[in-house]
C-alpha positions as a Markdown table, in Angstrom:
| # | Residue | x | y | z |
|---|---|---|---|---|
| 1 | Met | -57.4 | -54.6 | 26.0 |
| 2 | Val | -55.7 | -56.6 | 23.3 |
| 3 | Glu | -52.2 | -57.7 | 24.4 |
| 4 | Arg | -49.6 | -57.3 | 21.6 |
| 5 | Arg | -47.4 | -60.1 | 22.9 |
| 6 | Ser | -44.7 | -60.0 | 20.3 |
| 7 | Trp | -43.9 | -56.3 | 21.1 |
| 8 | Ile | -43.8 | -57.0 | 24.8 |
| 9 | Glu | -41.2 | -59.8 | 24.1 |
| 10 | Arg | -39.3 | -57.3 | 22.0 |
| 11 | Ile | -39.1 | -54.9 | 24.9 |
| 12 | Glu | -38.0 | -57.6 | 27.3 |
| 13 | Asp | -35.3 | -58.7 | 24.9 |
| 14 | Ala | -34.1 | -55.1 | 24.7 |
| 15 | Trp | -33.9 | -54.9 | 28.5 |
| 16 | Arg | -31.5 | -57.9 | 28.4 |
| 17 | Glu | -29.0 | -55.6 | 26.6 |
| 18 | Ala | -29.7 | -52.2 | 28.2 |
| 19 | Pro | -31.8 | -50.8 | 31.1 |
| 20 | Ile | -33.7 | -48.2 | 29.0 |
| 21 | Val | -36.1 | -48.8 | 26.2 |
| 22 | Trp | -37.0 | -45.9 | 24.0 |
| 23 | Leu | -40.5 | -46.7 | 22.9 |
| 24 | Ser | -41.5 | -44.6 | 19.9 |
| 25 | Gly | -44.5 | -44.6 | 17.6 |
| 26 | Val | -47.0 | -42.2 | 16.2 |
| 27 | Lys | -49.9 | -40.9 | 18.2 |
| 28 | Gly | -52.6 | -43.5 | 18.8 |
| 29 | Val | -50.5 | -46.5 | 17.8 |
| 30 | Gly | -50.9 | -48.0 | 21.3 |
| 31 | Lys | -47.8 | -47.3 | 23.3 |
| 32 | Thr | -49.6 | -46.7 | 26.6 |
| 33 | Thr | -51.8 | -49.8 | 26.2 |
| 34 | Leu | -48.7 | -51.8 | 25.3 |
| 35 | Thr | -46.9 | -50.9 | 28.5 |
| 36 | Gln | -50.0 | -51.7 | 30.5 |
| 37 | Gly | -49.6 | -55.3 | 29.2 |
| 38 | Leu | -46.4 | -55.5 | 31.3 |
| 39 | Gly | -48.6 | -55.9 | 34.4 |
| 40 | Thr | -50.0 | -53.1 | 36.5 |
| 41 | Glu | -48.5 | -54.6 | 39.6 |
| 42 | Arg | -45.0 | -54.3 | 38.1 |
| 43 | Val | -45.2 | -50.9 | 36.5 |
| 44 | Leu | -45.2 | -47.4 | 37.7 |
| 45 | His | -46.6 | -45.1 | 35.1 |
| 46 | Val | -45.3 | -41.5 | 35.3 |
| 47 | Asn | -47.2 | -38.6 | 33.8 |
| 48 | Cys | -44.5 | -36.3 | 32.4 |
| 49 | Asp | -46.6 | -33.2 | 32.3 |
| 50 | Pro | -44.1 | -30.5 | 33.6 |
| 51 | Asp | -46.4 | -29.4 | 36.4 |
| 52 | Arg | -46.7 | -33.0 | 37.7 |
| 53 | Ser | -43.1 | -34.2 | 37.1 |
| 54 | Ala | -41.0 | -31.2 | 38.2 |
| 55 | His | -40.2 | -32.9 | 41.5 |
| 56 | Ile | -38.6 | -35.8 | 39.6 |
| 57 | Ala | -36.2 | -33.5 | 37.8 |
| 58 | Ala | -35.4 | -31.7 | 41.0 |
| 59 | Asp | -34.2 | -34.8 | 42.7 |
| 60 | Pro | -34.1 | -37.9 | 40.5 |
| 61 | Glu | -32.4 | -40.1 | 43.1 |
| 62 | Leu | -35.1 | -39.4 | 45.6 |
| 63 | Phe | -37.7 | -40.4 | 43.0 |
| 64 | Phe | -36.1 | -43.7 | 42.1 |
| 65 | Arg | -35.3 | -44.6 | 45.7 |
| 66 | Ala | -39.0 | -44.2 | 46.5 |
| 67 | Cys | -40.1 | -46.4 | 43.5 |
| 68 | Asp | -41.5 | -49.7 | 44.8 |
| 69 | Arg | -42.0 | -51.4 | 41.4 |
| 70 | Pro | -39.4 | -52.9 | 39.0 |
| 71 | Ile | -40.5 | -51.1 | 35.9 |
| 72 | Val | -40.9 | -47.3 | 35.4 |
| 73 | Val | -42.7 | -46.0 | 32.3 |
| 74 | Phe | -42.3 | -42.3 | 31.5 |
| 75 | Asp | -45.3 | -41.5 | 29.3 |
| 76 | Asp | -44.6 | -38.5 | 26.9 |
| 77 | Val | -41.0 | -38.4 | 28.2 |
| 78 | His | -40.3 | -35.4 | 26.0 |
| 79 | Lys | -42.4 | -33.3 | 28.4 |
| 80 | Leu | -40.3 | -34.4 | 31.4 |
| 81 | Pro | -38.0 | -31.6 | 32.6 |
| 82 | Asp | -34.3 | -32.5 | 32.2 |
| 83 | Ala | -35.4 | -35.9 | 30.9 |
| 84 | Met | -31.9 | -37.1 | 30.0 |
| 85 | Thr | -30.5 | -36.5 | 33.5 |
| 86 | Val | -33.4 | -38.3 | 35.0 |
| 87 | Leu | -33.0 | -41.3 | 32.8 |
| 88 | Lys | -29.2 | -41.4 | 33.2 |
| 89 | Thr | -29.7 | -41.4 | 37.0 |
| 90 | Gly | -32.1 | -44.3 | 36.9 |
| 91 | Ala | -29.9 | -46.3 | 34.6 |
| 92 | Asp | -26.6 | -45.7 | 36.4 |
| 93 | His | -27.6 | -45.8 | 40.0 |
| 94 | Phe | -30.6 | -48.1 | 40.1 |
| 95 | Arg | -29.4 | -51.0 | 38.0 |
| 96 | Glu | -32.2 | -53.3 | 39.1 |
| 97 | Leu | -34.8 | -51.0 | 37.5 |
| 98 | Arg | -36.1 | -51.3 | 34.0 |
| 99 | Ile | -37.2 | -48.1 | 32.3 |
| 100 | Ile | -39.4 | -47.2 | 29.3 |
| 101 | Ala | -39.2 | -43.8 | 27.8 |
| 102 | Ala | -42.3 | -43.5 | 25.6 |
| 103 | Ser | -43.0 | -40.7 | 23.2 |
| 104 | Ser | -44.4 | -40.1 | 19.7 |
| 105 | Thr | -41.7 | -37.5 | 19.3 |
| 106 | Val | -38.8 | -39.4 | 20.8 |
| 107 | Ala | -37.4 | -40.4 | 17.4 |
| 108 | Ala | -36.9 | -36.7 | 16.7 |
| 109 | Asp | -34.8 | -36.0 | 19.8 |
| 110 | Gly | -31.2 | -36.4 | 18.7 |
| 111 | Arg | -30.0 | -35.8 | 22.3 |
| 112 | Ala | -31.0 | -39.3 | 23.3 |
| 113 | Gly | -28.3 | -41.0 | 21.3 |
| 114 | Asp | -25.6 | -38.6 | 22.5 |
| 115 | Val | -26.5 | -38.6 | 26.2 |
| 116 | Leu | -27.7 | -42.1 | 26.9 |
| 117 | Gly | -25.4 | -44.0 | 24.6 |
| 118 | Asp | -25.4 | -47.8 | 25.3 |
| 119 | Arg | -27.9 | -47.3 | 28.2 |
| 120 | Lys | -30.8 | -47.5 | 25.8 |
| 121 | Arg | -32.2 | -49.6 | 23.0 |
| 122 | Leu | -34.8 | -48.4 | 20.5 |
| 123 | Val | -38.2 | -50.1 | 19.9 |
| 124 | His | -40.5 | -48.5 | 17.4 |
| 125 | Leu | -44.1 | -49.6 | 17.7 |
| 126 | Gly | -45.9 | -49.7 | 14.4 |
| 127 | Pro | -49.5 | -50.2 | 13.3 |
| 128 | Val | -51.0 | -53.6 | 13.9 |
| 129 | Leu | -49.0 | -56.1 | 11.9 |
| 130 | Trp | -50.1 | -59.1 | 9.7 |
| 131 | Asn | -49.4 | -61.6 | 12.5 |
| 132 | Glu | -51.4 | -59.6 | 15.1 |
| 133 | Leu | -54.7 | -59.8 | 13.3 |
| 134 | Pro | -55.9 | -62.9 | 15.1 |
| 135 | Ala | -55.4 | -61.2 | 18.5 |
| 136 | Phe | -57.5 | -58.3 | 17.3 |
| 137 | Asp | -60.1 | -60.6 | 15.7 |
| 138 | Val | -60.3 | -58.6 | 12.5 |
| 139 | Ser | -60.0 | -59.6 | 8.9 |
| 140 | Leu | -57.1 | -58.5 | 6.6 |
| 141 | Glu | -59.5 | -56.6 | 4.5 |
| 142 | Lys | -60.7 | -54.6 | 7.5 |
| 143 | Arg | -57.1 | -54.0 | 8.5 |
| 144 | Ile | -56.3 | -52.6 | 5.1 |
| 145 | His | -59.4 | -50.4 | 4.9 |
| 146 | His | -59.4 | -49.0 | 8.5 |
| 147 | Gly | -55.6 | -49.1 | 8.9 |
| 148 | Gly | -53.6 | -50.4 | 11.8 |
| 149 | Leu | -54.1 | -47.9 | 14.6 |
| 150 | Pro | -56.0 | -49.9 | 17.2 |
| 151 | Glu | -58.8 | -47.4 | 17.7 |
| 152 | Ala | -59.6 | -47.2 | 14.0 |
| 153 | Leu | -59.1 | -50.9 | 13.5 |
| 154 | Leu | -61.6 | -51.8 | 16.1 |
| 155 | Met | -64.3 | -49.4 | 14.9 |
| 156 | Glu | -67.4 | -51.3 | 13.6 |
| 157 | His | -67.6 | -48.8 | 10.7 |
| 158 | Arg | -64.8 | -46.7 | 9.2 |
| 159 | Gln | -65.1 | -43.1 | 10.3 |
| 160 | Ser | -63.5 | -40.5 | 8.0 |
| 161 | Gly | -63.5 | -37.9 | 10.8 |
| 162 | Phe | -61.1 | -40.0 | 12.8 |
| 163 | Tyr | -58.3 | -39.6 | 10.2 |
| 164 | Arg | -58.8 | -35.8 | 9.8 |
| 165 | Glu | -58.8 | -35.3 | 13.6 |
| 166 | Trp | -55.7 | -37.4 | 14.0 |
| 167 | Met | -53.8 | -35.4 | 11.4 |
| 168 | Asp | -54.7 | -32.1 | 13.1 |
| 169 | Ala | -53.7 | -33.5 | 16.5 |
| 170 | Phe | -50.5 | -34.9 | 15.1 |
| 171 | Phe | -49.4 | -31.5 | 13.9 |
| 172 | Asn | -50.3 | -29.7 | 17.1 |
| 173 | Arg | -48.8 | -32.3 | 19.5 |
| 174 | Asp | -45.9 | -33.8 | 17.6 |
| 175 | Ile | -44.8 | -31.3 | 15.0 |
| 176 | Arg | -45.5 | -27.7 | 16.0 |
| 177 | Glu | -43.3 | -27.4 | 19.0 |
| 178 | Pro | -40.5 | -30.1 | 18.5 |
| 179 | Phe | -39.8 | -28.9 | 14.9 |
| 180 | Gly | -40.8 | -25.2 | 15.3 |
| 181 | Phe | -43.3 | -25.3 | 12.4 |
| 182 | Arg | -46.1 | -22.8 | 12.5 |
| 183 | Asp | -48.0 | -23.2 | 9.2 |
| 184 | Ser | -50.2 | -26.2 | 9.7 |
| 185 | Asp | -51.8 | -25.8 | 6.3 |
| 186 | Lys | -48.5 | -26.2 | 4.4 |
| 187 | Phe | -47.5 | -29.2 | 6.5 |
| 188 | Thr | -50.8 | -30.9 | 6.2 |
| 189 | Met | -50.9 | -30.2 | 2.5 |
| 190 | Leu | -47.6 | -32.0 | 2.0 |
| 191 | Phe | -48.6 | -34.9 | 4.3 |
| 192 | Glu | -51.8 | -35.4 | 2.3 |
| 193 | Tyr | -49.9 | -35.1 | -1.0 |
| 194 | Leu | -47.5 | -37.9 | 0.1 |
| 195 | Leu | -50.3 | -40.1 | 1.2 |
| 196 | Lys | -52.0 | -39.7 | -2.1 |
| 197 | Gln | -48.8 | -40.5 | -3.9 |
| 198 | Ser | -47.8 | -43.2 | -1.4 |
| 199 | Gly | -45.6 | -45.8 | -3.0 |
| 200 | Asp | -44.6 | -43.6 | -6.0 |
| 201 | Pro | -41.1 | -42.1 | -6.7 |
| 202 | Phe | -40.8 | -38.8 | -4.9 |
| 203 | Glu | -39.1 | -35.6 | -6.3 |
| 204 | Thr | -38.8 | -32.5 | -4.1 |
| 205 | Thr | -38.9 | -30.2 | -7.0 |
| 206 | Arg | -42.1 | -31.7 | -8.4 |
| 207 | Ala | -43.8 | -31.6 | -5.0 |
| 208 | Ser | -42.7 | -28.0 | -4.5 |
| 209 | Glu | -44.2 | -27.0 | -7.9 |
| 210 | Asn | -47.4 | -28.9 | -7.5 |
| 211 | Leu | -48.1 | -27.6 | -4.0 |
| 212 | Arg | -46.6 | -24.1 | -4.5 |
| 213 | Ile | -44.4 | -24.6 | -1.4 |
| 214 | Ser | -40.7 | -23.7 | -1.4 |
| 215 | Arg | -38.2 | -26.5 | -1.9 |
| 216 | Pro | -36.6 | -25.8 | 1.5 |
| 217 | Thr | -40.0 | -26.0 | 3.2 |
| 218 | Val | -40.8 | -29.3 | 1.5 |
| 219 | Ala | -37.4 | -30.7 | 2.5 |
| 220 | Glu | -37.8 | -29.6 | 6.1 |
| 221 | His | -41.4 | -31.0 | 6.4 |
| 222 | Leu | -40.3 | -34.3 | 4.8 |
| 223 | Arg | -37.5 | -34.7 | 7.4 |
| 224 | Ala | -40.0 | -34.1 | 10.2 |
| 225 | Leu | -42.4 | -36.7 | 8.8 |
| 226 | Asp | -39.5 | -39.2 | 8.4 |
| 227 | Ala | -38.2 | -38.5 | 11.9 |
| 228 | Thr | -41.7 | -39.1 | 13.4 |
| 229 | Arg | -42.1 | -42.2 | 11.2 |
| 230 | Ala | -45.3 | -40.8 | 9.7 |
| 231 | Ile | -43.8 | -41.8 | 6.4 |
| 232 | Thr | -41.2 | -44.4 | 5.3 |
| 233 | Ile | -38.6 | -43.4 | 2.8 |
| 234 | Val | -37.5 | -46.4 | 0.7 |
| 235 | Arg | -34.3 | -45.7 | -1.2 |
| 236 | Pro | -33.2 | -47.3 | -4.5 |
| 237 | Phe | -30.8 | -50.2 | -4.6 |
| 238 | His | -28.2 | -49.9 | -7.3 |
| 239 | Gly | -24.6 | -50.8 | -8.1 |
| 240 | Lys | -24.1 | -52.1 | -11.7 |
| 241 | Gly | -26.5 | -50.8 | -14.3 |
| 242 | Gln | -26.2 | -47.3 | -15.9 |
| 243 | Lys | -30.0 | -47.2 | -16.3 |
| 244 | Glu | -30.8 | -48.0 | -12.8 |
| 245 | Ile | -32.8 | -45.4 | -10.9 |
| 246 | Ile | -30.3 | -44.2 | -8.2 |
| 247 | Lys | -31.7 | -40.9 | -6.9 |
| 248 | Met | -35.5 | -41.0 | -6.5 |
| 249 | Pro | -36.8 | -42.6 | -3.3 |
| 250 | Arg | -40.2 | -44.0 | -2.9 |
| 251 | Val | -42.2 | -42.5 | 0.0 |
| 252 | Tyr | -44.9 | -44.6 | 1.7 |
| 253 | Gly | -47.5 | -43.4 | 4.2 |
| 254 | Phe | -47.2 | -45.1 | 7.6 |
| 255 | Asp | -50.6 | -46.7 | 7.5 |
| 256 | Thr | -53.1 | -48.0 | 5.0 |
| 257 | Gly | -56.1 | -46.4 | 6.6 |
| 258 | Phe | -54.6 | -42.9 | 6.0 |
| 259 | Val | -53.6 | -43.7 | 2.5 |
| 260 | Ala | -57.1 | -44.9 | 1.7 |
| 261 | Phe | -58.5 | -41.8 | 3.4 |
| 262 | Ala | -56.3 | -39.4 | 1.5 |
| 263 | Arg | -57.1 | -41.0 | -1.8 |
| 264 | Gly | -60.9 | -41.1 | -1.1 |
| 265 | Trp | -61.0 | -44.9 | -1.3 |
| 266 | Asp | -64.2 | -45.7 | 0.5 |
| 267 | Pro | -65.3 | -48.4 | -0.1 |
| 268 | Leu | -62.2 | -50.2 | -1.5 |
| 269 | Arg | -62.4 | -51.6 | -4.9 |
| 270 | Pro | -60.6 | -54.8 | -5.9 |
| 271 | Asp | -57.8 | -52.9 | -7.7 |
| 272 | Asp | -57.0 | -50.9 | -4.6 |
| 273 | Tyr | -55.8 | -53.9 | -2.6 |
| 274 | Asp | -52.5 | -54.4 | -4.6 |
| 275 | Leu | -51.1 | -51.1 | -3.5 |
| 276 | Leu | -52.3 | -51.3 | 0.1 |
| 277 | Trp | -51.1 | -54.8 | 0.5 |
| 278 | Lys | -47.6 | -53.5 | -0.4 |
| 279 | His | -47.8 | -51.2 | 2.5 |
| 280 | Val | -48.8 | -54.0 | 4.9 |
| 281 | Val | -45.8 | -56.0 | 3.7 |
| 282 | Leu | -43.4 | -53.0 | 4.1 |
| 283 | Glu | -44.6 | -52.5 | 7.7 |
| 284 | Tyr | -43.9 | -56.2 | 8.4 |
| 285 | Leu | -40.4 | -56.0 | 6.8 |
| 286 | Glu | -39.5 | -52.9 | 8.7 |
| 287 | Ala | -40.5 | -54.5 | 12.0 |
| 288 | His | -38.1 | -57.4 | 11.4 |
| 289 | Val | -35.2 | -56.0 | 9.3 |
| 290 | Pro | -32.6 | -54.2 | 11.4 |
| 291 | Gly | -32.2 | -50.5 | 10.6 |
| 292 | Ser | -33.4 | -48.9 | 7.3 |
| 293 | Gln | -32.2 | -51.8 | 5.1 |
| 294 | Val | -35.3 | -52.2 | 3.0 |
| 295 | Gln | -34.8 | -50.8 | -0.5 |
| 296 | Tyr | -36.4 | -51.0 | -3.9 |
| 297 | Trp | -35.0 | -51.5 | -7.4 |
| 298 | Arg | -36.1 | -49.9 | -10.7 |
| 299 | Trp | -34.8 | -49.8 | -14.3 |
| 300 | Ala | -35.3 | -46.7 | -16.5 |
| 301 | Asp | -38.0 | -48.4 | -18.5 |
| 302 | Asp | -40.0 | -48.9 | -15.2 |
| 303 | Arg | -39.3 | -52.5 | -14.7 |
| 304 | Lys | -38.9 | -52.9 | -11.0 |
| 305 | Val | -38.7 | -55.0 | -7.9 |
| 306 | Asp | -40.9 | -53.9 | -5.0 |
| 307 | Phe | -38.4 | -54.5 | -2.2 |
| 308 | Ile | -34.8 | -55.5 | -1.8 |
| 309 | Val | -33.4 | -56.8 | 1.5 |
| 310 | Pro | -29.8 | -57.7 | 2.2 |
| 311 | Gly | -29.4 | -61.5 | 2.7 |
| 312 | Ala | -26.3 | -63.5 | 3.5 |
| 313 | Arg | -22.9 | -62.3 | 2.4 |
| 314 | Asp | -22.9 | -60.9 | -1.2 |
| 315 | Glu | -26.6 | -61.8 | -1.5 |
| 316 | Val | -29.7 | -59.7 | -1.9 |
| 317 | Asp | -33.2 | -61.0 | -1.5 |
| 318 | Ala | -35.8 | -59.7 | -3.9 |
| 319 | Ile | -39.4 | -59.4 | -2.6 |
| 320 | Glu | -42.5 | -58.9 | -4.8 |
| 321 | Cys | -45.9 | -58.1 | -3.2 |
| 322 | Glu | -49.0 | -59.5 | -4.9 |
| 323 | Trp | -52.5 | -59.6 | -3.6 |
| 324 | Asn | -53.0 | -62.4 | -6.2 |
| 325 | Pro | -49.7 | -64.3 | -6.8 |
| 326 | Asp | -51.1 | -65.7 | -10.1 |
| 327 | Ala | -51.1 | -62.1 | -11.5 |
| 328 | Phe | -47.3 | -61.7 | -11.0 |
| 329 | Asp | -45.3 | -60.2 | -13.9 |
| 330 | Pro | -41.7 | -61.5 | -13.7 |
| 331 | Ala | -40.1 | -58.9 | -16.1 |
| 332 | Gly | -38.6 | -56.8 | -13.4 |
| 333 | Leu | -37.3 | -59.6 | -11.2 |
| 334 | Lys | -35.8 | -61.4 | -14.2 |
| 335 | Leu | -33.9 | -58.3 | -15.3 |
| 336 | Phe | -32.8 | -57.7 | -11.7 |
| 337 | Arg | -31.3 | -61.2 | -11.4 |
| 338 | Thr | -29.2 | -60.7 | -14.6 |
| 339 | Trp | -27.3 | -58.0 | -12.7 |
| 340 | Tyr | -27.6 | -59.5 | -9.2 |
| 341 | Pro | -27.9 | -63.3 | -9.4 |
| 342 | Glu | -27.2 | -64.1 | -5.7 |
| 343 | Gly | -30.1 | -64.2 | -3.3 |
| 344 | Lys | -33.6 | -65.5 | -2.7 |
| 345 | Asn | -36.7 | -64.5 | -4.6 |
| 346 | Tyr | -40.1 | -64.1 | -2.9 |
| 347 | Ile | -43.6 | -63.3 | -3.8 |
| 348 | Ile | -45.4 | -62.3 | -0.5 |
| 349 | Ser | -49.1 | -62.7 | -0.7 |
| 350 | Pro | -52.0 | -63.2 | 1.7 |
| 351 | Leu | -52.2 | -66.9 | 0.7 |
| 352 | Ser | -55.1 | -69.1 | 1.5 |
| 353 | Thr | -53.1 | -72.1 | 0.3 |
| 354 | Pro | -49.8 | -73.5 | 1.6 |
| 355 | Ala | -46.6 | -71.7 | 0.7 |
| 356 | Gly | -44.3 | -73.3 | -1.8 |
| 357 | Glu | -41.7 | -73.0 | -4.5 |
| 358 | Arg | -42.6 | -72.0 | -8.1 |
| 359 | His | -40.4 | -71.9 | -11.2 |
| 360 | Ile | -41.3 | -68.6 | -13.0 |
| 361 | Ala | -39.5 | -67.3 | -16.1 |
| 362 | Gly | -36.4 | -69.4 | -15.3 |
| 363 | Leu | -36.3 | -68.3 | -11.7 |
| 364 | Asp | -37.0 | -70.1 | -8.4 |
| 365 | Val | -39.5 | -68.1 | -6.4 |
| 366 | His | -40.8 | -68.9 | -3.0 |
| 367 | Val | -44.5 | -67.9 | -2.6 |
| 368 | Cys | -45.5 | -67.3 | 1.0 |
| 369 | Asp | -47.3 | -64.9 | 3.4 |
| 370 | Pro | -45.3 | -62.5 | 5.6 |
| 371 | Glu | -44.8 | -65.0 | 8.4 |
| 372 | Gly | -43.5 | -67.5 | 5.9 |
| 373 | Trp | -40.9 | -65.0 | 4.8 |
| 374 | Leu | -39.8 | -64.4 | 8.4 |
| 375 | Glu | -39.7 | -68.2 | 9.1 |
| 376 | Arg | -37.3 | -68.7 | 6.2 |
| 377 | Gln | -35.1 | -65.8 | 7.4 |
| 378 | Gly | -34.9 | -67.5 | 10.8 |
| 379 | Ala | -34.0 | -70.8 | 9.2 |
| 380 | Ala | -31.3 | -69.1 | 7.1 |
| 381 | Arg | -29.7 | -67.5 | 10.1 |
| 382 | Lys | -29.6 | -70.9 | 11.9 |
| 383 | Asp | -27.9 | -72.4 | 8.9 |
């Protein structure tokens, strides 16, 4: 078992603020394995299958009084009968306990925010991040090709059947019942379409016409994919220019392995790494930027900046992703800074050389890997 220490620390930090951690993440991302890393002697794992957990809902106080461990993990909490009442009882009457409510569908359950309020904090577990690769003892190239789900990542050879089986199980387990969808073909067709177009601007009308699926169905399925974090919707940043793209979001698949699978990229060619590296960077940004604050910027003539992240007051940081930083085209960044001059400029790359400052097209740009970006964010907050 590979211990994902940074995520355990995130859970422990969340517990300092609230007794319940809602641990979400897609099927197979490693939620159960992560909670096992908290220590088997400290954790009571609860199987929330209704037949096995009905007694908990019948008398939550009796269950918690009998608990002899400081941490309770409810696996697949969405299956627990009257889950909100059980969790409220634990948080309100057994304050020494720490609780994890783990589910791949928990992000879709709006009742959690209304019922639990400040009793909970959210932790979304994503695919294996850039800084976790040493713990898994795999190369970046393998992470990009296989994707970041631990099972796929640790396979000696990439197995296409894994991705197809995962998509089928994802619909049956996490989509069909929670969202009330019945047509798996239409859902999977849209999901694969988004993976094939991953990173491109998305238009509902165009997707509807290409797939011959109604616009309302496309919109409903898109919301479900977003709620379960199977996709990431990156919205455009705008505010000053009339020719800025202000309506079309970019939609990214949640994992490079599935993007490569949907596109038929096996083996990967050198040109494939630029797009897939952008996904790896986005996953890292999302894991460290509060809320959905990552955006992109694009001008009507297709000059663009990969990602925009709010910085200090009245500042916006511009992030470009380059597999090879020497191939960077500064046209989009230069235009962006004529409109929005305040903020830091980054090229994030899998560097084999030390990070550093470069002067490109009249702009100061910091070239670094993802961890270098995060370190500079921490330094800025301290200042």
